[in-house]
C-alpha positions as CSV (number, residue, x, y, z in Angstrom):
1,X,22.9,-24.5,1.3
2,X,23.3,-28.2,-0.2
3,X,20.3,-29.6,-2.5
4,X,17.7,-31.7,-0.7
5,X,16.5,-34.8,-2.8
6,X,12.7,-34.3,-1.8
7,X,9.4,-34.4,-3.0
8,X,9.1,-30.7,-4.6
9,X,6.6,-28.4,-2.7
10,X,2.8,-28.2,-4.4
11,X,1.4,-26.0,-1.5
12,X,2.0,-24.2,1.7
13,X,1.0,-24.0,5.0
14,X,0.1,-20.4,6.3
15,X,0.9,-20.9,10.4
16,X,-0.9,-17.5,10.8
17,X,0.1,-15.0,13.3
18,X,2.8,-15.8,15.6
19,X,2.1,-15.8,19.4
20,X,-1.8,-15.7,18.9
21,X,-3.1,-19.2,19.5
22,X,-6.5,-19.2,20.9
23,X,-7.1,-15.6,19.8
24,X,-9.0,-16.9,16.4
25,X,-12.2,-15.2,16.9
26,X,-11.0,-12.0,18.0
27,X,-8.6,-11.8,15.1
28,X,-11.6,-12.6,12.7
29,X,-13.2,-9.7,13.9
30,X,-10.6,-7.6,14.2
31,X,-9.8,-8.3,10.5
32,X,-13.4,-8.1,9.4
33,X,-13.7,-5.3,10.7
34,X,-11.0,-3.4,9.7
35,X,-11.5,-5.0,6.2
36,X,-14.9,-3.8,5.6
37,X,-14.1,-0.4,6.7
38,X,-11.1,-0.4,4.3
39,X,-13.6,-1.2,1.6
40,X,-16.3,1.2,2.6
41,X,-13.9,4.2,3.2
42,X,-12.5,3.7,-0.1
43,X,-15.6,3.4,-2.4
44,X,-16.8,6.6,-0.6
45,X,-13.6,8.2,-1.8
46,X,-14.1,7.0,-5.2
47,X,-17.7,7.6,-5.4
48,X,-17.3,11.7,-3.8
49,X,-14.4,12.0,-6.6
50,X,-16.4,10.2,-9.8
51,X,-19.2,12.1,-9.0
52,X,-18.2,15.4,-8.2
53,X,-16.7,17.9,-11.1
54,X,-15.3,20.2,-9.1
55,X,-12.7,16.9,-7.6
56,X,-11.6,16.2,-10.8
57,X,-8.3,17.7,-10.8
58,X,-4.7,16.0,-10.8
59,X,-4.8,15.9,-6.8
60,X,-8.0,14.1,-6.3
61,X,-7.0,12.1,-9.4
62,X,-4.1,10.2,-7.5
63,X,-6.2,10.4,-4.6
64,X,-8.4,8.0,-6.5
65,X,-5.7,5.8,-8.0
66,X,-4.4,5.4,-3.9
67,X,-7.8,4.5,-3.0
68,X,-8.5,1.9,-5.5
69,X,-5.1,0.5,-4.7
70,X,-6.2,0.5,-0.7
71,X,-8.7,-1.6,-1.5
72,X,-7.0,-4.4,-3.4
73,X,-4.0,-4.3,-1.4
74,X,-5.5,-5.6,1.9
75,X,-7.5,-8.3,-0.7
76,X,-4.1,-9.8,-1.4
77,X,-4.0,-11.6,2.1
78,X,-7.1,-10.6,4.4
79,X,-9.6,-13.0,2.6
80,X,-7.4,-15.9,2.9
81,X,-6.5,-15.2,6.6
82,X,-10.3,-14.8,7.7
83,X,-10.8,-18.2,6.2
84,X,-8.6,-20.3,8.0
85,X,-9.4,-17.8,11.3
86,X,-13.0,-19.4,10.5
87,X,-11.5,-23.1,11.1
88,X,-10.8,-23.6,7.3
89,X,-7.9,-24.8,5.6
90,X,-4.6,-23.2,5.8
91,X,-3.0,-24.5,3.1
92,X,-2.3,-22.1,-0.3
93,X,-1.4,-23.6,-3.5
94,X,2.4,-22.9,-4.9
95,X,0.9,-20.7,-7.5
96,X,-1.5,-19.0,-4.6
97,X,1.5,-18.3,-2.8
98,X,3.6,-16.9,-6.1
99,X,0.4,-14.7,-6.5
100,X,0.2,-13.1,-3.3
101,X,4.2,-12.2,-3.2
102,X,3.5,-10.8,-6.9
103,X,0.3,-8.4,-6.1
104,X,1.5,-7.8,-2.8
105,X,4.7,-6.0,-4.0
106,X,3.0,-4.7,-7.3
107,X,0.2,-2.7,-5.1
108,X,2.8,-1.9,-2.2
109,X,5.2,-0.4,-5.6
110,X,2.4,1.2,-6.9
111,X,1.5,3.0,-3.4
112,X,5.0,4.0,-3.0
113,X,5.5,5.8,-6.5
114,X,2.2,7.2,-6.4
115,X,3.0,9.1,-3.0
116,X,6.1,10.3,-4.7
117,X,3.5,11.5,-7.7
118,X,1.3,13.2,-5.2
119,X,4.4,15.0,-3.5
120,X,5.1,16.4,-7.2
121,X,1.5,17.7,-7.3
122,X,1.7,19.4,-4.1
123,X,5.0,20.8,-5.0
124,X,3.5,22.1,-8.5
125,X,0.3,23.6,-7.1
126,X,2.3,25.3,-3.9
127,X,5.5,26.2,-5.9
128,X,4.2,27.2,-9.5
129,X,0.5,28.0,-8.7
130,X,0.5,29.9,-11.9
131,X,1.8,27.3,-14.2
132,X,0.4,24.3,-12.2
133,X,-2.4,23.4,-14.8
134,X,0.4,23.7,-17.3
135,X,2.5,21.2,-15.8
136,X,-0.2,18.6,-14.3
137,X,-2.0,18.6,-17.4
138,X,-4.3,15.8,-18.3
139,X,-1.2,13.9,-20.5
140,X,1.0,14.1,-18.2
141,X,-1.1,12.5,-15.4
142,X,-2.1,10.0,-17.2
143,X,1.5,9.2,-17.9
144,X,2.7,9.5,-14.3
145,X,0.1,6.9,-13.7
146,X,0.8,4.3,-16.4
147,X,4.6,4.8,-15.3
148,X,3.8,3.6,-11.8
149,X,1.4,0.6,-13.2
150,X,4.4,-1.0,-15.1
151,X,7.4,0.1,-12.9
152,X,5.7,-1.8,-10.3
153,X,5.0,-4.8,-12.6
154,X,8.3,-4.8,-13.5
155,X,9.7,-4.3,-9.9
156,X,7.6,-7.4,-8.9
157,X,8.0,-9.5,-11.8
158,X,11.6,-9.7,-10.9
159,X,11.2,-10.3,-7.4
160,X,8.5,-13.1,-7.7
161,X,10.7,-14.6,-10.5
162,X,13.7,-15.1,-8.4
163,X,11.8,-16.2,-5.3
164,X,10.0,-18.9,-7.4
165,X,12.9,-20.1,-9.6
166,X,14.1,-21.7,-6.3
167,X,13.3,-25.2,-5.7
168,X,11.0,-25.7,-2.7
169,X,11.1,-29.6,-1.4
170,X,10.1,-29.3,2.3
171,X,9.7,-27.6,4.8
172,X,6.2,-25.7,3.6
173,X,5.1,-23.9,6.8
174,X,5.2,-20.5,6.1
175,X,5.9,-18.7,9.3
176,X,3.1,-15.6,9.1
177,X,-0.5,-15.0,7.5
178,X,0.7,-14.4,4.0
179,X,3.2,-15.1,1.7
180,X,6.0,-12.8,1.7
181,X,10.0,-13.3,0.4
182,X,11.7,-13.2,3.8
183,X,9.5,-16.3,5.0
184,X,9.4,-18.2,1.3
185,X,13.1,-17.7,0.8
186,X,13.5,-19.5,4.1
187,X,11.9,-22.5,3.0
188,X,13.8,-23.0,-0.2
189,X,16.4,-26.0,-0.6
190,X,18.7,-23.9,-2.8
191,X,21.7,-21.2,-2.1
192,X,19.2,-17.9,-1.4
193,X,21.5,-15.1,-1.7
194,X,21.3,-13.7,-4.9
195,X,17.0,-13.6,-4.4
196,X,18.3,-11.9,-0.7
197,X,20.0,-9.3,-2.2
198,X,18.5,-8.5,-4.9
199,X,15.1,-8.6,-3.2
200,X,16.9,-6.1,-0.5
201,X,18.3,-4.1,-3.1
202,X,15.4,-3.4,-4.9
203,X,12.7,-2.7,-1.9
204,X,15.7,-0.6,-0.7
205,X,16.6,1.6,-3.9
206,X,12.7,1.9,-4.9
207,X,11.6,2.9,-1.2
208,X,14.6,5.1,-0.6
209,X,14.5,7.2,-4.0
210,X,10.8,7.7,-3.5
211,X,11.2,8.8,0.0
212,X,14.3,11.0,-1.1
213,X,11.8,12.8,-4.1
214,X,9.0,13.1,-1.7
215,X,11.6,14.6,0.9
216,X,13.1,17.2,-2.0
217,X,9.2,17.9,-3.1
218,X,8.2,18.6,0.8
219,X,11.3,20.5,1.4
220,X,10.6,23.1,-1.6
221,X,7.3,22.9,-0.2
222,X,8.0,24.5,3.1
223,X,10.8,26.9,1.7
224,X,7.8,28.2,-0.6
225,X,5.4,28.3,3.0
226,X,7.6,30.0,4.9
227,X,7.9,33.2,2.2
228,X,4.1,33.6,2.4
229,X,3.3,36.6,4.5
230,X,-0.3,35.8,5.3
231,X,-1.1,33.6,8.1
232,X,-4.1,32.1,6.6
233,X,-2.4,31.8,3.4
234,X,0.2,29.5,5.1
235,X,-2.2,27.6,7.3
236,X,-4.4,26.9,4.1
237,X,-1.2,25.3,2.5
238,X,0.0,23.6,5.3
239,X,-3.3,21.8,5.5
240,X,-3.5,20.6,1.6
241,X,-0.2,18.7,2.6
242,X,-0.8,17.5,6.4
243,X,-3.0,14.7,5.2
244,X,-0.5,13.3,2.5
245,X,2.1,13.3,4.9
246,X,0.5,11.5,7.3
247,X,0.0,8.8,4.8
248,X,3.5,8.6,4.0
249,X,4.3,8.0,7.3
250,X,2.1,5.3,8.2
251,X,3.1,3.7,4.6
252,X,7.0,4.1,5.0
253,X,7.2,3.3,8.8
254,X,6.7,-0.6,8.1
255,X,8.3,-0.8,4.9
256,X,11.4,0.3,6.7
257,X,10.7,-1.9,10.1
258,X,9.9,-4.8,7.6
259,X,12.8,-4.9,5.0
260,X,15.8,-2.8,6.3
261,X,16.0,-3.7,10.0
262,X,19.4,-5.2,10.5
263,X,17.9,-8.1,12.5
264,X,14.8,-10.2,12.9
265,X,12.7,-9.0,16.3
266,X,9.9,-11.2,16.4
267,X,7.6,-9.5,18.0
268,X,7.9,-6.7,15.6
269,X,7.8,-9.1,12.6
270,X,4.2,-9.9,13.7
271,X,2.8,-6.7,14.5
272,X,4.4,-4.5,11.4
273,X,2.6,-6.6,8.8
274,X,-0.7,-6.8,10.3
275,X,-0.6,-2.8,10.6
276,X,0.9,-2.3,7.1
277,X,-1.7,-4.9,5.0
278,X,-4.4,-4.2,7.3
279,X,-4.8,-0.7,9.4
280,X,-3.0,1.4,7.2
281,X,-5.3,1.0,4.4
282,X,-8.7,1.7,6.5
283,X,-7.2,4.8,7.9
284,X,-6.0,6.8,4.4
285,X,-10.3,7.4,3.7
286,X,-10.4,8.9,7.2
287,X,-6.7,10.9,7.0
288,X,-8.0,12.4,3.4
289,X,-11.5,13.4,4.6
290,X,-11.6,14.1,8.2
291,X,-10.0,17.9,7.6
292,X,-11.2,18.1,4.0
293,X,-13.9,20.1,3.2
294,X,-14.6,19.4,-0.6
295,X,-14.3,15.3,-0.1
296,X,-16.8,15.6,2.6
297,X,-18.9,18.3,0.7
298,X,-19.4,16.0,-2.5
299,X,-19.7,13.0,-0.7
300,X,-22.5,14.4,1.5
301,X,-24.1,15.1,-2.0
302,X,-23.4,11.9,-3.5
303,X,-25.3,10.1,-1.1
304,X,-28.3,12.4,-0.9
305,X,-28.5,12.3,-4.5
306,X,-28.3,8.2,-3.9
307,X,-31.0,8.5,-1.5
308,X,-33.2,10.7,-3.8
309,X,-32.6,8.3,-6.7
310,X,-33.7,5.1,-4.6
311,X,-36.5,6.7,-3.1
312,X,-37.9,7.9,-6.7
């Protein structure tokens, strides 16, 4: 692609969700409802975990981390999107666009790593119950968590650097409701093959590696569960994994559809980012509490204690 001698872009124009002209008010209510549900649900899970000593275990430590990232993940794009749905300016600064890409991939990659660590935690608990507290001690949990953050930061930094070292000299219309690599790269006025190859490979390798590790953990888990003679024991073992498996499917589905589809599909490109950014983070609190008596009990106690404290 030849270089074009135009003025460098200092801001981008977010075009919003394709094919939704005239639905701004409906979309605003939809996104606001899901965003508030995400904040409330994940804050309640954090409250339950922090206030209940029974939940101070590796599994809930990682679930608490997941709730933190589920709060921040939709916050990367939702507030700005709701502002322009209300009629505010659709522009986003060059630095703001770069920040969206960095934090979107930092938080997304961290969630990917967290799901992998959580799968290993379930593997250790079910396949090696007698050694579980030794395998998943406090130091191991801390190292794993710091490793996910640092690895994700490196991943996001490389991708953001490759995208924004390219010149942008117009047009500046981002064909989405937030800045992401595919839509921003299409606006570059230089050869994007290196950035496209590295981003595709980087995202693909991270997602596929984590998925294979999760698959390995759950293969071992299923084999161990099938060896349990008691039907009640098998049911309890499966129930501890069902929520995690559901979250994994909701997370990986949009990732593979967005970054690994062989060709762009218009309606899919519109729906998948909305589901990934807005809907999935709001569903995780429901998934992890509906069938989890420990979390529901801890949350009930925390709320009752809070009401008593306020009434005192």
